[in-house]
RODO-2510 file (C-alpha; in nm, 4 decimals, decimal comma):
residues 93
     n   res          X          Y          Z
     1     m    22,1324     1,9049    -0,6344
     2     g    22,1210     2,2712    -0,5522
     3     e    22,3195     2,2288    -0,2297
     4     i    22,6395     2,4032    -0,1244
     5     l    22,8684     2,3097     0,1631
     6     r    23,0187     2,6267     0,3131
     7     v    23,3260     2,5791     0,5337
     8     g    23,5031     2,8433     0,7405
     9     v    23,8251     2,7880     0,9340
    10     n    23,9631     3,0235     1,1975
    11     y    24,3083     3,0067     1,3571
    12     e    24,3931     3,2145     1,6614
    13     k    24,7684     3,2806     1,6704
    14     k    24,7821     3,3579     2,0400
    15     t    24,6168     3,0370     2,1642
    16     k    24,6995     2,8266     1,8561
    17     i    24,3403     2,7021     1,8476
    18     h    24,1663     2,6126     1,5224
    19     e    23,7923     2,6498     1,4802
    20     c    23,5864     2,5265     1,1907
    21     a    23,2288     2,6033     1,0930
    22     i    23,0413     2,4003     0,8337
    23     e    22,7042     2,4949     0,6941
    24     r    22,4965     2,3073     0,4401
    25     l    22,3048     2,5465     0,2174
    26     h    22,0209     2,4882    -0,0221
    27     k    21,9226     2,7196    -0,3024
    28     n    21,6368     2,8370    -0,0762
    29     g    21,8601     2,8891     0,2329
    30     p    22,0161     2,6708     0,5076
    31     l    21,8723     2,3233     0,5578
    32     k    21,7512     2,3223     0,9164
    33     n    21,7148     1,9475     0,9699
    34     a    22,0042     1,7628     0,8069
    35     k    21,9848     1,3849     0,8209
    36     v    22,1461     1,2256     1,1250
    37     t    22,4210     1,0649     0,9156
    38     e    22,5078     1,4024     0,7598
    39     r    22,5125     1,5638     1,1034
    40     r    22,7477     1,2943     1,2311
    41     k    22,9811     1,3489     0,9357
    42     l    22,9920     1,7212     1,0151
    43     i    23,0632     1,6525     1,3832
    44     e    23,3416     1,4124     1,2833
    45     i    23,4984     1,6760     1,0558
    46     l    23,4797     1,9445     1,3237
    47     v    23,6322     1,7205     1,5914
    48     q    23,9096     1,6032     1,3593
    49     t    23,9820     1,9656     1,2634
    50     n    24,0025     2,0766     1,6270
    51     i    24,0329     1,7951     1,8834
    52     r    23,9871     2,0505     2,1639
    53     i    23,6530     2,1857     2,0389
    54     s    23,3904     2,1998     2,3134
    55     k    23,0455     2,0436     2,3040
    56     e    22,9007     2,3924     2,3362
    57     v    23,0883     2,5222     2,0315
    58     l    22,9886     2,2131     1,8299
    59     a    22,6249     2,2669     1,9263
    60     e    22,6398     2,6346     1,8335
    61     q    22,8077     2,5733     1,4979
    62     l    22,5608     2,3001     1,4005
    63     s    22,2555     2,4775     1,5480
    64     i    22,1625     2,1816     1,7687
    65     s    22,1470     2,1234     2,1435
    66     v    22,4372     2,0222     2,3642
    67     s    22,2358     1,7113     2,4572
    68     t    22,2271     1,6099     2,0909
    69     i    22,6035     1,6674     2,0644
    70     k    22,6624     1,4470     2,3709
    71     r    22,4535     1,1678     2,2170
    72     e    22,6188     1,1951     1,8757
    73     i    22,9728     1,2143     2,0180
    74     k    22,9055     0,8955     2,2155
    75     t    22,7623     0,7250     1,9062
    76     l    23,0688     0,8265     1,7048
    77     g    23,2932     0,6689     1,9691
    78     y    23,4660     0,9791     2,1034
    79     e    23,5635     1,0369     2,4640
    80     w    23,6978     1,3522     2,6307
    81     v    24,0479     1,2924     2,7709
    82     g    24,2015     1,5194     3,0334
    83     h    24,0860     1,8268     3,2191
    84     s    23,7843     2,0187     3,0923
    85     a    23,9972     2,3270     3,0201
    86     n    24,2813     2,1605     2,8305
    87     g    24,1646     1,8117     2,7334
    88     y    24,0905     1,6724     2,3882
    89     w    23,8641     1,4308     2,2013
    90     e    23,9948     1,0791     2,1429
    91     k    23,8308     0,8077     1,9354
    92     t    23,7818     0,5032     2,1578
    93     s    23,6078     0,2703     1,9154
***
């Protein structure tokens, strides 16, 4: 109780790239340390919203390290397919 999920979606016409930011808020401000399962759900939503989202952008939007993103992405069963500049996330398991 007392929590709000704030979602923002951005679409850039020129590049046709979608970006999504999700923030869990508490009546006293943002929750800094969301449970791992909640964090994984947020990562899953962000990746499904934009399959080309980078690990760096995920880390920035969730206020966690790139190392944590790498670990969570692997746990969720995603793999980067293609070149680093124009690849995408694919669920392998």
